[in-house]
C-alpha positions in Angstrom: 0.0 0.0 0.0 1.4 3.4 -0.9 1.7 6.0 1.8 0.3 9.5 1.1 1.0 12.3 3.6 -0.2 15.9 3.7 1.5 19.1 4.8 0.6 22.7 5.3 3.0 25.5 4.6 2.7 29.2 3.8 1.8 30.8 0.5 4.9 32.2 -1.1 7.4 30.6 -3.5 10.0 30.6 -0.7 7.6 28.7 1.6 6.0 26.4 -0.9 8.3 25.6 -3.9 11.1 23.9 -1.9 8.6 21.7 0.0 7.3 20.4 -3.2 10.7 19.9 -4.7 12.1 18.0 -1.7 9.0 15.9 -1.4 9.4 14.8 -5.0 13.0 13.8 -4.2 11.7 11.9 -1.1 9.1 10.1 -3.1 11.7 9.0 -5.6 13.8 7.6 -2.8 11.1 6.1 -0.5 7.9 5.9 -2.4 6.2 8.1 0.2 4.1 10.8 -1.4 3.6 14.2 0.3 1.1 16.8 -0.9 1.4 20.3 0.2 -1.3 23.0 0.9 -0.5 26.6 1.6 -2.0 29.5 3.5 -1.4 33.2 3.5 1.4 34.8 5.5 -1.3 36.4 7.8 -2.9 33.0 8.5 0.5 31.4 9.0 1.3 33.9 11.8 -2.0 33.4 13.6 -3.9 30.2 12.6 -4.3 27.7 15.5 -1.7 24.9 15.1 -4.1 22.5 16.9 -6.6 22.8 14.1 -4.0 22.2 11.5 -2.6 19.1 13.4 -6.0 17.5 13.1 -5.9 17.7 9.3 -2.2 17.4 8.3 0.8 15.2 8.9 3.2 18.1 8.7 2.9 21.7 9.7 5.4 24.4 9.0 5.5 26.5 12.1 7.1 29.6 13.7 9.0 29.2 17.0 6.7 31.3 19.2 4.1 28.5 18.8 6.1 26.0 20.9 4.6 26.8 24.2 1.1 26.4 22.9 2.1 23.2 21.1 3.5 21.7 24.3 0.3 22.6 26.1 -2.1 21.2 23.4 0.0 18.1 22.8 -0.8 18.4 19.1 2.7 17.6 17.8 5.2 14.8 18.1 8.5 15.5 19.7 11.3 14.9 17.1 14.0 13.9 19.7 13.2 10.2 19.0 15.5 7.5 20.4 18.5 6.4 18.3 18.9 9.6 16.3 20.9 11.8 18.7 23.9 12.0 16.4 21.7 13.4 13.6 20.1 16.0 15.9 23.5 17.0 17.2 24.6 17.6 13.6 21.4 19.6 12.9 22.0 21.8 15.9 25.6 22.3 15.1 24.7 23.3 11.5 21.9 25.6 12.5 22.5 29.3 12.0 22.1 31.5 15.1 19.5 30.2 17.4 17.2 28.7 14.8 17.5 25.1 16.1 17.2 26.1 19.8 14.2 28.2 19.2 12.2 25.0 18.7 13.5 23.4 21.8 11.1 23.7 24.7 10.7 21.8 28.0 13.3 19.3 27.2 12.0 18.3 23.7 12.6 19.3 20.1 9.2 20.2 18.5 10.4 21.2 15.0 13.6 21.3 12.9 14.6 24.6 11.3 14.2 24.5 7.5 14.1 28.2 6.9 16.1 30.9 8.7 15.3 34.6 8.7 15.4 37.7 10.8 14.6 41.3 10.2 17.3 42.7 7.9 17.6 45.6 5.5 16.2 45.6 1.9 17.5 48.1 -0.7 17.4 48.9 -4.4 20.8 48.4 -5.9 19.9 50.2 -9.1 19.2 53.4 -7.0 21.5 53.3 -4.0 25.3 52.9 -4.1 25.0 50.5 -1.2 23.0 49.6 1.8 22.3 52.2 4.5 24.6 51.7 7.4 23.4 54.3 9.9 19.9 55.3 11.2 20.4 58.9 10.5 20.9 58.0 6.9 17.7 56.1 7.0 15.8 59.1 8.3 17.3 61.3 5.6 15.9 58.9 3.0 12.6 58.7 4.8 12.2 62.5 4.7 12.5 62.2 0.9 9.7 59.6 0.8 12.0 56.8 -0.3 11.6 54.4 2.7 9.0 51.9 3.7 8.5 49.6 6.6 5.9 46.8 7.0 3.6 47.6 10.0 0.7 45.2 9.6 0.4 43.1 12.7 2.5 41.4 14.0 5.3 43.3 12.1 4.9 46.5 14.0 5.7 44.5 17.2 8.7 42.8 15.5 10.1 46.3 14.7 9.6 47.3 18.3 11.4 44.1 19.5 14.3 44.7 17.1 14.9 48.3 18.0 14.7 47.5 21.7 17.2 44.6 21.5 19.5 46.5 19.2 20.1 49.2 21.8 20.8 46.6 24.4 17.4 46.6 26.1 15.7 43.5 24.8 12.2 42.8 25.8 11.7 40.2 28.6 10.8 36.6 27.8 8.6 36.3 30.9 7.9 38.1 34.1 5.7 41.0 35.2 6.6 43.3 32.3 7.7 43.1 28.7 10.0 46.2 28.9 10.8 49.0 31.3 8.3 51.8 30.8 10.9 54.5 30.1 12.8 52.3 27.6 9.6 51.2 26.0 8.4 54.7 25.4 11.7 55.8 23.9 11.7 52.9 21.5 8.1 53.5 20.5 8.6 57.2 20.0 11.5 56.4 17.6 9.4 53.9 15.7 6.5 56.4 15.6 8.8 59.1 14.1 9.9 56.8 11.4 6.4 55.4 10.7 5.1 58.9 10.2 7.6 59.6 7.5 7.1 56.3 5.8 3.4 56.8 5.4 0.1 55.3 6.5 0.0 52.7 3.7 2.6 50.8 5.6 0.1 49.8 8.3 -1.7 47.6 5.7 1.5 45.8 4.4 3.4 42.7 5.5 6.9 42.0 4.2 5.7 40.3 1.1 3.5 43.3 0.1 6.4 45.7 0.7 8.9 43.7 -1.3 6.4 43.2 -4.1 6.0 47.0 -4.3 9.7 47.5 -4.0 10.3 45.3 -7.0 8.2 47.5 -9.4 10.1 49.7 -11.9 8.3 52.8 -10.6 8.4 52.1 -6.9 9.1 54.9 -4.6 10.9 52.6 -2.1 14.6 52.6 -2.2 15.2 51.2 1.3 13.4 49.2 4.0 15.6 49.2 7.2 13.6 46.5 9.0 12.0 43.7 7.1 12.2 39.9 7.1 14.6 38.7 4.4 13.2 37.0 1.4 15.8 35.4 -0.8 13.7 35.0 -4.0 13.6 38.9 -4.4 17.4 38.9 -4.4 17.5 36.6 -7.5 17.6 38.0 -11.0 14.2 37.9 -12.7 12.0 37.1 -9.7 10.5 40.6 -10.0 10.9 43.4 -12.5 13.5 45.0 -10.3 15.9 43.1 -8.1 16.0 43.9 -4.3 19.3 43.5 -2.4 19.6 42.7 1.3 22.0 43.7 4.0 22.5 43.8 7.7 20.3 46.2 9.7 21.5 49.8 10.2 23.3 50.6 13.4 24.6 53.7 15.2 27.5 54.4 17.6 29.5 51.4 16.4 26.8 48.9 17.5 26.9 45.5 15.7 23.8 44.4 13.8 22.3 42.7 16.9 18.8 42.1 18.3 16.8 41.5 15.2 13.6 39.6 15.9 14.2 36.0 14.8 11.8 34.6 12.2 12.1 31.6 9.9 10.2 28.4 10.0 10.5 24.8 11.2 8.9 21.5 10.1 6.8 19.8 12.7 5.0 16.5 12.7 1.3 16.1 13.8 0.7 13.9 16.8 -2.3 12.6 14.9 -0.5 11.3 11.9 -1.1 7.7 11.0 2.5 7.3 9.8 4.7 8.8 12.6 7.9 6.9 11.5 7.6 8.0 7.9 6.7 11.6 8.9 9.6 11.9 11.3 12.0 10.5 8.8 11.1 13.2 6.3 11.5 15.9 8.9 15.1 14.8 9.5 15.7 14.5 5.7 14.5 18.0 4.7 16.4 19.7 7.6 19.7 17.9 6.8 22.6 19.9 5.5 22.9 17.9 2.2 19.2 18.6 1.3 19.3 22.2 2.5 22.4 23.1 0.5 21.0 21.1 -2.5 17.4 20.7 -3.6 16.0 23.1 -0.9 18.2 26.0 -1.7 18.1 25.5 -5.5 14.3 25.4 -5.6 13.8 28.9 -4.1 14.1 28.1 -0.4 15.8 30.1 2.3 17.7 27.3 4.2 17.9 27.0 7.9 21.2 25.2 7.7 24.4 27.2 7.9 26.0 25.0 5.2 23.8 26.8 2.7 24.5 30.3 4.1 28.2 30.0 3.5 28.0 28.2 0.2 29.7 30.3 -2.5 27.6 29.0 -5.4 24.3 29.8 -3.6 25.6 33.2 -2.6 26.5 33.9 -6.2 23.0 33.0 -7.4 21.5 35.4 -4.9 23.9 38.3 -5.1 25.3 37.4 -1.7 22.0 37.5 0.1 23.4 35.1 2.7 26.8 36.7 3.2 25.3 40.2 3.5 22.7 39.3 6.2 24.4 36.5 8.1 25.7 38.7 10.9 22.3 40.0 11.7 20.8 36.6 11.8 23.6 35.2 14.0 22.9 37.9 16.5 19.1 37.7 16.3 16.8 37.7 19.3 14.4 34.9 20.1 10.8 35.9 20.9 8.9 34.6 24.0 7.5 31.1 23.5 5.3 30.4 26.5 1.7 29.1 26.2 -0.4 32.3 25.8 2.2 34.3 23.9 0.5 34.1 20.5 -2.7 36.1 21.6 -0.4 38.5 23.3 1.6 39.0 20.1 -1.5 40.0 18.2 -2.9 42.2 20.9 0.4 44.0 21.5 0.8 44.6 17.8 -2.6 46.3 17.6 -1.8 48.5 20.5 1.5 49.6 19.1 -0.3 50.5 15.9 -2.8 52.6 17.8 0.1 54.5 19.3 1.9 54.9 16.0 -1.2 56.3 14.5 -1.6 58.8 17.3 -4.7 57.3 18.8 -2.9 56.4 22.1 0.0 57.9 23.9 3.3 56.0 24.0 3.2 55.8 27.8 -0.4 54.4 27.8 0.5 51.9 25.1 3.5 50.5 27.0 1.4 50.3 30.2 -1.2 48.3 28.3 1.3 46.0 26.6 3.0 45.3 29.9 -0.3 44.5 31.6 -1.3 42.3 28.6 2.1 40.5 28.8 1.7 39.7 32.5 -1.9 38.5 32.1 -1.0 36.3 29.1 1.4 34.2 31.1 -1.5 33.1 33.4 -3.0 31.0 30.5 
């Protein structure tokens, strides 16, 4: 009897095409067929994992889900007996904290297959190089040449990045997310920038901004904080190529604190074929597949072997070389059960403040209260 599995990923060539390509390779090798469905980026960031686990054998997830996953018991832990050497190799080959971000309460709930953090995007046909300092970013913003994705949860991601970059990262647990004085200062800086970038940014996620940026007549020359998307760095993906670089920094700071993104492959606890599903998870996360079929079919690998590969960097105009320092120093978001509703609520409150409907002080107070209450779930 042939085995057919189903997986759910997110709707973008970076998220879908490599899953299909690697699954075809797996079928040729094992006879196991895997069909993939996809959902929008917005759904990917908010849709309940428990519902997906009831319908799919595989789910591509983001690391902040792991606390909820542990509570709901909807996924299989991947730290199965007899495969410790393989896991050690995956962890050693992981870029930054990508592997560890899926480790929770003593178990591994997903393997990183896609690595990302907020980086900088810029138009190489218009700028001589990436913007290195924030004062230069503001100069471009005053000319109407800068954008930033602020559709929830990305406004919160920008807040996280700016706070961590100045050496005051948001807390992972406890009574408050951030000290009020620091939070207000970070929010006021983001508000100043958002006002210059324009209201249309509040309706855009990173994909929408990069699609706009790739148009010949786009007004966008630079996006200082946006999740990196390697397809846009390739020739011919859009009408105009977008280049990527480390985030801007001031006062000699390294490109630290960017909010970690990326995705991991998880296996549903309700799969009828746990052995076959777990085997595929190990396969697609392995260095050989990540540097091979995964990377060459439009994926953005989670394995460092691909990030340092010269051929892959050549194909992407050094996307990986130019953003690797930012990813290596990225900040891991909270992962406790109850965090995901907080992420949505905090994003909405930040947008209210950025739009002038709430003071920065009131916004930070409400976010801190929401953060504290969300941990009681």
